[in-house]
Every structure is written in C-alpha cells, then in structure tokens.
C-alpha positions as CSV (number, residue, x, y, z in Angstrom):
1,S,55.2,13.2,-32.3
2,V,55.1,10.1,-34.9
3,H,54.5,7.3,-32.7
4,L,51.1,7.7,-31.2
5,W,49.4,5.5,-33.5
6,L,52.2,3.4,-30.8
7,P,50.6,3.2,-27.4
8,K,46.5,2.3,-29.0
9,A,48.1,-0.6,-31.2
10,H,49.1,-2.4,-28.1
11,V,46.8,-1.4,-25.9
12,E,43.4,-2.6,-28.9
13,A,45.5,-6.1,-30.0
14,P,45.2,-9.1,-27.7
15,V,49.0,-10.2,-25.4
16,I,50.8,-12.4,-29.0
17,G,50.2,-8.9,-31.2
18,S,52.0,-7.0,-27.8
19,I,54.4,-9.5,-28.4
20,V,54.5,-10.2,-32.8
21,L,54.7,-5.9,-32.6
22,A,57.3,-5.1,-29.6
23,G,59.7,-7.9,-30.7
24,V,59.3,-8.0,-34.2
25,L,58.4,-4.5,-35.6
26,L,60.1,-2.9,-34.0
27,K,63.0,-4.1,-35.0
28,L,63.0,-3.8,-38.7
29,G,62.5,0.0,-37.5
30,G,66.3,0.0,-36.2
31,Y,66.7,-2.3,-39.0
32,G,66.3,0.8,-41.5
33,I,67.6,2.8,-39.4
34,I,70.8,0.9,-40.9
35,R,70.0,1.0,-44.3
36,V,70.8,3.4,-44.7
37,R,72.9,5.2,-42.9
38,P,75.2,6.2,-44.7
39,L,72.9,7.4,-47.5
40,I,71.6,10.3,-46.0
41,M,74.2,11.6,-42.2
42,S,76.3,14.1,-42.8
43,G,77.1,16.5,-39.2
44,V,74.3,18.7,-39.1
45,I,71.6,16.3,-39.5
46,V,73.7,13.4,-36.9
47,K,73.3,16.0,-35.0
48,I,69.6,16.9,-35.2
49,F,68.8,13.8,-34.6
50,L,70.8,13.4,-32.3
51,S,68.5,15.8,-29.7
52,I,65.5,15.4,-30.9
53,S,66.5,11.4,-30.1
54,I,67.5,13.1,-27.6
55,L,64.5,15.7,-26.5
56,G,61.8,12.7,-26.8
57,G,63.1,9.8,-24.8
58,G,63.8,12.0,-21.8
59,L,60.0,14.1,-22.5
60,L,58.4,9.9,-22.6
61,G,60.2,9.2,-19.7
62,L,58.6,12.2,-18.3
63,V,54.7,10.8,-19.7
64,C,55.3,7.5,-18.4
65,I,55.8,8.2,-15.5
66,I,53.0,10.6,-14.7
67,Q,51.2,7.7,-17.3
68,R,48.8,4.7,-14.7
69,D,47.4,2.8,-17.9
70,I,50.6,-0.3,-17.9
71,K,50.4,-0.8,-21.2
72,V,50.7,1.9,-22.7
73,V,54.2,2.7,-20.1
74,I,55.6,-1.0,-21.5
75,A,54.6,0.7,-25.0
76,Y,56.0,4.2,-24.3
77,S,59.2,2.9,-22.5
78,S,59.2,0.9,-26.4
79,V,60.0,4.5,-28.6
80,V,62.4,5.5,-25.2
81,H,64.7,2.1,-26.8
82,I,64.3,3.0,-29.9
83,A,66.3,6.9,-28.9
84,L,68.4,5.3,-27.6
85,V,69.4,2.9,-31.0
86,I,68.1,6.0,-33.3
87,R,71.5,8.1,-30.8
88,G,74.0,4.7,-31.8
89,V,73.3,4.1,-35.2
90,I,73.5,7.8,-35.9
91,S,76.6,7.8,-34.5
92,L,78.9,6.7,-36.6
93,S,81.0,4.7,-34.8
94,R,81.1,1.0,-35.1
95,W,80.5,1.2,-31.4
96,G,77.3,3.1,-32.0
97,V,75.9,0.6,-34.5
98,E,77.1,-3.1,-32.1
99,G,75.9,-1.1,-29.5
100,A,72.1,-0.3,-31.4
101,I,72.0,-3.5,-32.1
102,I,72.5,-5.2,-28.9
103,I,69.8,-2.6,-27.8
104,I,67.7,-4.2,-29.8
105,I,67.8,-7.5,-29.8
106,A,67.9,-6.6,-25.8
107,H,64.3,-4.6,-26.0
108,G,62.6,-7.8,-27.6
109,V,63.0,-9.8,-26.0
110,C,61.7,-7.9,-22.6
111,S,59.6,-6.1,-23.7
112,S,57.8,-8.7,-25.4
113,G,58.2,-10.2,-22.3
114,I,57.0,-7.8,-19.9
115,F,53.3,-7.0,-22.1
116,T,52.8,-11.6,-21.5
117,G,52.5,-9.9,-17.3
118,A,51.0,-6.9,-17.7
119,N,48.1,-9.9,-20.4
120,I,48.2,-12.3,-17.1
121,I,47.4,-8.7,-14.9
122,Y,45.3,-7.9,-17.6
123,E,43.6,-11.8,-17.0
124,R,42.9,-11.0,-13.1
125,R,41.7,-8.1,-12.4
126,G,39.7,-7.4,-15.8
127,S,41.8,-3.6,-15.9
128,R,44.7,-1.7,-16.4
129,R,45.0,0.7,-14.1
130,Y,46.8,0.2,-11.8
131,Y,44.8,1.0,-8.4
132,F,42.5,-1.7,-9.4
133,N,45.5,-3.6,-9.7
134,I,47.3,-4.2,-6.1
135,G,48.4,-7.1,-3.5
136,Y,50.2,-9.8,-6.8
137,L,52.7,-10.3,-3.8
138,N,50.7,-11.3,-1.1
139,I,49.5,-13.8,-3.7
140,I,51.1,-14.9,-6.7
141,P,55.4,-14.1,-5.4
142,I,56.5,-15.8,-8.5
143,F,55.2,-13.7,-10.7
144,S,56.0,-10.7,-8.8
145,S,59.3,-13.1,-9.0
146,F,59.6,-12.9,-13.1
147,W,58.1,-9.2,-13.1
148,F,60.6,-7.8,-11.7
149,V,63.6,-9.4,-13.3
150,L,61.7,-7.5,-16.5
151,L,61.8,-4.4,-15.5
152,V,64.9,-4.2,-13.9
153,A,65.9,-5.4,-17.4
154,N,63.0,-2.8,-19.2
155,F,65.6,0.5,-17.8
156,G,70.0,-1.3,-17.6
157,G,69.8,-2.9,-14.6
158,P,72.8,-5.2,-13.0
159,F,74.2,-8.2,-15.3
160,T,71.1,-8.2,-17.7
161,Y,71.9,-7.6,-21.9
162,N,70.3,-4.5,-21.8
163,L,72.6,-2.9,-19.7
164,L,75.8,-4.3,-21.7
165,G,74.8,-2.0,-24.3
166,E,73.2,1.5,-23.2
167,I,77.1,1.2,-21.1
168,I,78.4,0.2,-24.7
169,L,76.4,3.5,-26.1
170,I,76.7,5.8,-23.2
171,L,81.2,6.0,-23.5
172,N,79.8,6.1,-27.9
173,L,78.2,9.0,-27.3
174,Y,80.9,10.5,-24.5
175,L,83.2,10.2,-27.4
176,L,80.3,11.9,-29.6
177,S,79.8,14.7,-27.8
178,P,80.4,14.5,-24.0
179,L,77.9,17.5,-22.6
180,A,75.1,15.0,-24.2
181,I,76.0,12.4,-21.1
182,L,73.5,14.9,-18.6
183,A,71.5,14.4,-20.6
184,I,71.6,11.1,-21.0
185,L,72.1,10.3,-17.2
186,L,68.7,11.9,-17.0
187,L,67.6,9.6,-18.6
188,S,68.1,6.7,-17.4
189,F,67.0,8.3,-14.6
190,F,63.7,8.5,-15.7
191,S,64.4,4.7,-17.4
192,A,64.6,3.9,-13.8
193,A,62.3,5.6,-12.0
194,Y,58.9,4.5,-14.6
195,S,59.8,1.0,-14.2
196,L,60.1,0.6,-10.7
197,I,57.0,2.6,-10.4
198,L,55.1,0.2,-12.1
199,Y,56.5,-2.5,-10.3
200,R,56.2,-0.9,-6.3
201,S,52.0,0.0,-7.9
202,T,51.0,-3.0,-8.8
203,Q,53.2,-5.7,-6.5
204,Q,53.1,-3.7,-3.5
205,G,50.0,-2.5,-1.8
206,Q,46.7,-4.3,0.1
207,L,44.3,-6.3,-2.1
208,L,41.2,-4.1,-2.7
209,S,38.6,-6.0,-1.3
210,I,36.6,-5.9,-4.9
211,A,39.0,-7.7,-6.4
212,K,38.6,-10.5,-8.4
213,E,40.6,-13.5,-6.4
214,L,43.6,-14.1,-8.3
215,N,44.3,-17.5,-9.8
216,K,48.0,-18.9,-9.5
217,L,49.9,-19.2,-12.9
218,N,50.1,-22.5,-15.2
219,I,52.4,-24.2,-16.5
220,N,52.3,-22.5,-19.7
221,E,52.6,-18.7,-18.3
222,N,55.4,-19.8,-16.5
223,L,57.1,-20.7,-19.0
224,V,56.5,-17.9,-21.4
225,L,58.4,-16.1,-18.1
226,V,61.1,-18.1,-18.3
227,S,62.4,-18.7,-22.2
228,H,61.4,-14.2,-21.6
229,C,64.5,-13.4,-18.8
230,W,66.6,-16.1,-19.2
231,P,68.0,-15.0,-22.3
232,L,68.3,-11.1,-20.7
233,F,71.6,-12.6,-18.4
234,I,73.0,-15.9,-20.9
235,L,73.1,-13.8,-23.8
236,P,76.0,-10.9,-21.9
237,V,78.4,-14.2,-20.9
238,F,78.5,-15.7,-24.3
239,L,78.4,-12.5,-26.4
240,I,81.4,-11.1,-23.0
241,N,83.4,-15.1,-24.6
242,T,83.3,-13.8,-27.8
243,F,85.5,-10.8,-26.9
C-alpha cells in the first residue's frame, strides 16, 4: 500500500532514471532494513512483517499477471523482489541476511537490464502496451535472446545469481516457519508466470501491419544488454568458490 508511487516513477522517468531507481535507490531500502533490524525486531514483529511481506508479494504477483503495461509489470516485480529481501532480513539469521544481500545485488543488475530492454521496445514502437509490441523474435532475434535471459533471471531461473539467493531464502524461511514454504512456492510460481507472459507477449506472434519499421540493435544497445546479462551467471561462480 505504500509502493503506489513506484509504477508512476518508472513510467514517467526516462530509461536512465529507471536504471538508477532499480539498480541503486531501491537497494538503499534493503540496506536500511538491515541497519535498523537489530533495533526494532522481536518475535511478534517478525511474524507480523513476515505475514505482510508474503501477502503483499503474492498480491503484486497477481497484479503483474493481469497488467498489460511493460514498465508497470517490471516496476511491480521489483516490489516482489523487495518482499523477498524483507523476509530474509527479518528472519534474524545469517542465512537470511546473506540471501537478502544476494537478491539485492541480483535485482540491481537484472531489473535495470529489463528496463533497458523495455526502453528499446518503446523507442521502436512508441508504446508500452503488450498488444502493440509483438513479434520481435521475427525481426530482432538477438534482442529476444537478451530479453529471455534477463526475464529468466528475474524469476530465479537455472544457473543465475537470483536462483542462488532464492534457494538460501527459501531454506532459511523453512527453518523459520515450515508452513510459510507453501506461500513462497506460490509466489515463485507467480514470478515465473508474469515473466514468461511478458516474454511471450512481446517476442512471439505476428507483427502488426501498423507497426513501425524495427531497426536492429546498435552497438551501444548490445553492449548495455551484455553488461547486464553476464554478471548474473558469473557472480554465482565467484561466490561458490569462496565457500
């Protein structure tokens, strides 16, 4: 109920504003939670915030499924990630905090990359609606590949940094409250659903006859997308080697 400003901020901001907001500013919220956690957390407060974060993440997952504005879906998916961070931090355990930090870093890379892709789509079609943005796979397959990688990472797909953080948080939550594991699994399903819907709705299908001519990706766009994709697969390797 206190994140209604977020979709408006992302929708109205230019792409650099969305990247800074998703990649940096939202991370400050997670850092703030970690800093004040020892001061305010008790057993009762932990249960209250745990329930609110699970409920809020589930409701926003449903909102993302029914939403048809690309940027609004990406913005609300950021809140779903922050719900995971809250659950990890308030668990009062080392695993929870480490998993939350991993999610914070992974989201900062993944979400800003998806916003970059959304801006590429908007510049070529002049619209953020699903209906007017279909068929990119037929014209710009390299962009569809980058888009797929970023969306898979967004819901914690295989071999991604996000998956490592989610596994740690799920195990930590199971130790904290075994019954809550069902809600987390349902939330993970919603995350995969709206991410795959976003991919299917923009990349597959036939091009509209009223669509503008779609230009290929330029060098700058390719470099930006590559720079957002490679850390999601390289960072887990470095982290595993430290254990």
